[in-house]
Steps between C-alpha positions, in 0.01 A plus 500: 500500500158349464178622346197288576709200591709511180866597496678695227702189423175311446369761259815536290488167317137547402566756228712280275249223551218730385701617204585145401138392533397790274762397246373143519142618444606702197696207362203271557262736319744525209551124475126432529453692176541233234532755221791660687673163534449438130632848421808449715574164340457648152740787575761254629460274197515792253807644676679165487399461136643841407815512711595134553368368168780648283756317714363169371355600162765689305394707197642790301280805555742750342539380140210348311521201266329556165522128427260428787231761435144427618567137585207330680551339841707187470832336590762760587241777527219401741306819423629557148681805369391853406531704182870572560596147602512551877397206715163600650545310828839659566363838401216465750755441775715798402198724450363404839821611670467858376126506567534382860806714574337817368165417660644435847731802483218732393269358767754553779624844390157645421345366821779634721498841332121522502474388862750764615331775298149406611595459866667840515217668312225346713676567829581865423153580366391851414684696232798257469255213445310698236818590312638146509173350381470754217843382383367145499190607305716686247719198430191279476370730227801425277408231241747221572493351151607829340784530748625154409472574128698821545772329702523214250569748219783685676675226701555128468288323763686285752418326825599791724313756292183291505528455876547875548213604271255237624584582862457873432145432383409220744569663839191720471254226594683394819541867594126561496424179688755560776392864528150381583643274771716781636204737529338247731812394691621851583202551731576186703614537861851363447573747216374794702694381806829506307429855383415613855822346633702701249558228240578619149256462215742272318507270802120482505488419129781243505429333836120513513319601179680276251524190729127520576423529129724205412201283409388739229859547382583129470175412326539786256857391422378165365247674278768744384720209391213343305412832337863567405530158331178564311602853396842376387332231290271763349791732417696213347194399297478857368872504422617727782660238723853362500647507148597176321666263555396546865198272548180598682170319526316794347745520213460128432125544497526792256729305266277195518191690385668547162464126443155461652340427161763233433401299806831536684333476841824426685615857437192653666339288770802412723599865551139611544428226753812584705403869513148422619607234751773719653272804540216292645738323742623831644139619531409182692785565742395862540141405583617250761742749658220754523294252700793385714608854590150628569506636854154358564654150488669574830165436664454158345 
C-alpha cells in the first residue's frame, strides 16, 4: 500500500533512525558539557581508587598499630597514619567503598520507590492523590537527625540499615517531582487513548507515565546519590554512621578534627576533599543529563 508515494516498507525504517538521531543528539549535548565530562572522569577515577586501589596497595584496616600513631606522610605511608595507627591512604580507599555503595544503593532505591509513588499519585488524582501526598508531607515532617539518633541508640548501624533508613527518607523528593510530571502527562492524548481503549491504570502508569518522565527520574537519581553520600558523611561525622573499625570518609573527618590544633592535616583534608569532589562530580553529571534529556532539545 502507498500513501502519497511512500510505501509502508519505506516508512518502517525511519523510526529507528529518528530514535538513534535523538540518542545521538542527547549524547552530543551531554559530551559538549565540559563539566559533565570532568564529573564523569572524576567518578571513574574515584571508583577505581576505592575498589581497585586495595588490590595494589595492601593495608590492615581492621587492627590498628599503636606504634605508628599519627605518623606524617612519608615512606611506607604516603598520606601518613591516624590516631589509631591506620594507614590513611588505605583507609580512604576502604571508606570510599562504603560511601559509594551506600550512596548508589540509596539513590537507586529511593528514586525507583519515589517515581512509582509519584506516578501513581499524579495519575489517579483526586482523593487518592491527596491521601498519598499527605503521607509524603507527614514523613517529611519527621526530623531525620532525631530518627538517626534514636536508631543508633537501639541498634548497631550497618550498611543495610543505613541504606534502608536513608532510602525511607530520600524517596519523598522524587515522589513529589514525578507526581508533578504525572499530573501533566495524564492529560496527554496517548494516556487518554489507552484509557478509552480499556487499558488498565497500571498499564498507563508503567508504559506511558513513567517512561515519559524518565528524564526527571534519571536526573534526580544522580542528585539522590550525591545527597546520600553527603548525608552519610554528615552522620559519620556526628558519630551515627558505621561503627569502628569500619571506615567512612565522614568518620575519618570527625576523628581528624581532634588533632586539628596539632597540625595533622593529612587526617582532615584528604577525606574532606574526596567528599566534596565526589558530590560535585555527581552534581555535574546530573546537570548535564538534565540538559541532554530536555525534550526541547529534540528540536535542535
